[in-house]
TORVEX-936957 format. One record per residue (C-alpha): x, y negated, z negated; residue in three letters. Coordinates in steps of 0.001 Angstrom, whole numbers, plus 500000, padded with zeros to 6 digits. Layout:
<sites>
XYZALA;...
</sites>
This chain:
<sites>
686012390462363121MET;688658388828365326GLY;687900386397368125SER;689751385094371158LEU;689034382145373423TRP;689129383072377123MET;689282380330379710GLY;689653379644383430ASP;686626381825384209LEU;685058382032387642GLU;681290381640388139VAL;680782385387388676TYR;682493386264385363MET;679549386813383017ASP;679344388670379689GLU;679110392053381394GLY;682082391353383628PHE;684259390334380646ILE;683218393414378630GLU;683954395697381608ASN;687346394079382238ALA;688487394758378678PHE;686895398219378686SER;688882399088381823THR;692016398240379813LEU;690921400472376912GLY;689730397684374603GLU;686389397686372780ASN;684610394321372834VAL;682028393698370104VAL;680490390612371739ARG;681098388004374443VAL;679675384516373940LYS;679635382508377165MET;679652378749376616ILE;677034377020378752LYS;676039373446379432ASN;673056372723377189LYS;671298370689379895TYR;671946372768383024THR;672527376213381532GLY;675579376664383765GLN;678665378388382409ALA;681427375995381331GLN;684313378240382424GLY;685207379689379033TYR;683910382120376435CYS;684671383680373067PHE;685416387395372915VAL;684902389204369595ASP;686816392355368672PHE;686460394728365690ASP;689127392970363625ASN;691772390254363702GLN;694606392720364278GLU;692958393972367472THR;692393390406368690ALA;696067389537368047GLU;697256392655369884ARG;694977391916372848VAL;696269388324372958LEU;699906389441372980ARG;699394392324375378LYS;697122390802378051PHE;697558387013378059ASN;698879386060381496GLY;698282389531382943LYS;695878390184385858PRO;692192390534384998VAL;690867393849386376PRO;688342393710389225MET;689261390178390383THR;689914389305394015ASN;691825387114394479PRO;693673388108391340VAL;692975385977388261LYS;695110386141385146ARG;693902386317381555PHE;694015382910379886LYS;693616383770376198LEU;694150381959372921ASN;693212382382369285ARG;689693381215368470ALA;690277379083365394ALA;686803377649364920TYR;685878377539361226GLY;689341378602360087GLN;691960376639358191THR;695628377502358081TYR;697834376851355076GLN;701203377619356648THR;703645375649358744THR;704506377055362151GLU;707877376919363871PHE;709095377674367384SER;712267379516368296LEU;713761379142371769PHE;715831381986373208VAL;717698381484376471GLY;719148383667379205ASP;716518386410379072LEU;715805388417382191THR;712466387910383994PRO;711470391460382991GLU;711035390398379345VAL;707276390143378751GLU;705411388232376036ASP;704268391468374378PHE;707753392990374098SER;709250389669373013LEU;706736389403370175HIS;707271393014369104ASP;711036392528368953PHE;710786389568366564PHE;707746390795364599ALA;709654393917363512LYS;712223391670361857ARG;710096388690360793TYR;706563389383359569ASN;705584385722360109THR;706025385970363884CYS;702600385340365438LYS;703353385241369159ALA;706001385526371820GLY;705537383363374876LYS;707728383221377932GLY;707941379734379396THR;708024378940383107GLN;711710378070382859SER;714009380988383566THR;716491379761380993SER;714413379936377793SER;711594381732376023MET;709338380253373283ASP;708485382163370117ILE;705844380895367650SER;706499381875364047MET;
</sites>
């Protein structure tokens, strides 16, 4: 199973809403765990989304992070990250900065470009600056 953290949730975004949003995009969600305040029971604005396997979770992270969440008005964007609870990593990570890319270059295509050449590439992330992009390897 692969899990992602999803944050910046609105009050109306419950488990069903999250499942439907991913389903609309063609993704099968195994489970959504909303994090709630143990005293008030109110949602804390984030959840964990479980997918069939880690590869699916990684693809969803690369493909949808920063993209609009379906059925939101005003439009909200996916705020996703790897859920690393209970996991330990034995490798060192590096970042590669690439400048002068056009605004049309998306995180997903940036990752795919480098992942084809370097199997250690975990993510491609465009920064807010128009002069550089950040790649995590």
